[in-house]
C-alpha positions, 0 to 999 in steps of 0.5 A: 500499500502507497505512503501518503506523505504530508505536506502543508502547502500543495502547488499544483503548477509552477506557471506565474501564480504557482512559482510566487507561491513557492517562492513566497512560502511560510518556512515553517510550512512543508510546501511542494510544487508539482510541475508536469514540464517545465518549471516557470509554466508557459511564459518563460519556456513557450509563450509570452517571453519567447514569442516576443523575443522572436517578434523583435528578431522579425522586426530587426529584419523589417528594419533591415529591409527598410535600411535604405530609408534610414542610410543604410547601405546594404548589398545582400542579405539573408535570414537564418533562422537557426540564428534566430531560434539560437538567440531566443533559446539562450533566453529561455535557459538562462530563464530556466536557470533563474527559475531553478535558483529562486526555487531552490533558494525558497526550500519548496520542494520541486517533484516533477511529474503527472498530478492526478487527484485521488481523493480530497487534498490527495494527489498520486503523482507519477514521476518523470523519472519513474515511480509514484509517489502519493502527497496530502496536502493540508491546503492546495493551490491549482495553477494549472495552466490552459492550452491550445484548443483544437477545433473540430474541423474535418481532417484537421487532427491528422494534418498534425498543425502546429499550435503556438508551442511548435511555431516558436520552435521552427529552425526552418522557415515555412513556405506558405503558412495558413493560420486559423484564428485572428486573434492576438496568437494568430495575428502577431505570429502571422506578422512575425513569419512574414517579416521571416520571409514566409507567405502567409494566409490568416483565415478568421471565422469572424467578421474582423481581425482581433474580434473583441476590438473596436471595428476600427483597430480591426479595419487598421490591423487588416490595412497593416497585414495587407500592406506587409504582403499577408492574405486576411480571409474574414467571415470564413469558415475552415471546412476541410485540411487535407494534407500533412503540416510541415510539409504539403496542406490544402485547407477548404474554406467557404467565405463571401466569395463561395468555396476555395482552396489554399494551398501551403506548406504549414498550418499554425491554430491560434483559434482559442484555449482550454483549461488543463482541468481534464484528466487530472481527478478533480472530481475527487476533490469537490472542485467544481468546473464551469460549463467551459471547463474553467474551474469555478471560483468565487472573488477571492479565488478560493474553489468550491472545495474547502483549502483549495485555491485556483489562479491563472487560466484554469481560474477562467482569469483573462488569459495574460500572465500579468492577470496570473500574478494579480491571481497570486496576489489576491490569495497571498494577501488574503491568507496573510488578513487582507481582503482583496478580491478580483472584482473591478480590476482595472486589466490592460491588454497589449498585443505585440504586433508591429505596431502594437495595440494596447488598450486598457478600460473600456472601449467603445463596443464595450461602452455601447454594450454596457450603456455608458454613455461617453465623450471621445477624442482621438488623434492620429499617431503622425501628430505625435512629432517622436513618430517623425523622427523614427519614421512610425507614423502609422496608428491612432489614439482613442480616449474615452471620457464620461459624458458627464464628468472628467473620469477616464473609461477607456485608453486605445493606442495603435502605434509605436510603443502604444503599451508604454503610453498605455501605462501612463493612462492605466496609472491616471485611472487608478488614481481616479485621476480627471483626465484634465490632470494629464491634460495639462500636464508638461510631458518631455518633448520629443516622446510619444507620451506627450502625445496624451496631453495632445489627444485629451486637448481635443476632448469636446465640452461636456454635453448639456442633459 
């Protein structure tokens, strides 16, 4: 009969929330973190940071192609995908080493293996090196993460398509890449591979790219992609896939023009994600799932089972690393006498296309859906003089303000360093500053941030009721 080892705290998964739970553990409590694959989870290993590393390589290559614009003379050059991957892998190896050092220094026991619940707060671990262990914890913290979802399309699974994980590890350049999905992941990687030299087609089922954004944002993104030579199909239903990704594929789609076949060498699926909650015995714990397979939690991220918390993607939180970290901060604060909740969080979004798309607070679509009346101020990025010094004038800024107040309701920017501009607005919103304080501020010239004062100078006067 297996021996059940007793622990104070068990952390299942070492993503952003799980690793911080391990690194900040109470030294008086016996703690273990169980990781089935890569310490640190997706972000440092196969997602956020690796993708941004490769996106920057693509940016450098794009700038090199524009070299004559900046006075650079080049007779010939080519893209070395092996070198692109080498730079990325060196970064990842450094991050993995840092994670191992932090975990070791914390005193948390690190166990590699696949955990499956066999009872309330009791897991059986199939160890990576072989054998099993059974652990029971007084408290359980679930940071299970999520994975790319494969849509049910005839022939798609048999074609062995790539997800972002495989795409970010390619040492070769696809001849023609077909991307299913026009959301954040699909758009970031589509542009990067196009800049590396691949031919790219994006197939989006919805009527626009970046389906949750305003139509003017979606149109600007489509214009960008078309200008860079990316084929974009909107309102397109993928009906069947034939062939093998990495060799030769045929994708049958139907859009407003009728049925057509797209031929390519590789398929990347970026149509959504699903929680890693299946097959691990959560039914043995009293932890309930919602209709989409995510763990049901309250505003303090407590599950339906006593002394079990869920954090990050698996808890249905917005699928960003910075949100997973905030989930941890909420749980950690409440376990130490605090009263934090996830209610009313101001969550920023950023898509790292080039130029970037950044947003915080409401966009127009959300404001209309919520019945929120607003004033709006918009301005082309080209009016920010900094963009002319770097030849990056594409895009615009848009801000929503209260119709009868000076409250900042939301900010959207599509342009160079949009994410950095967003931080200033987010800070103002957190401090409940009226937009007039930012409008009247003195910003350094020439910076991107001075564009905030410029756009706010054009805010319409309050409407009289």
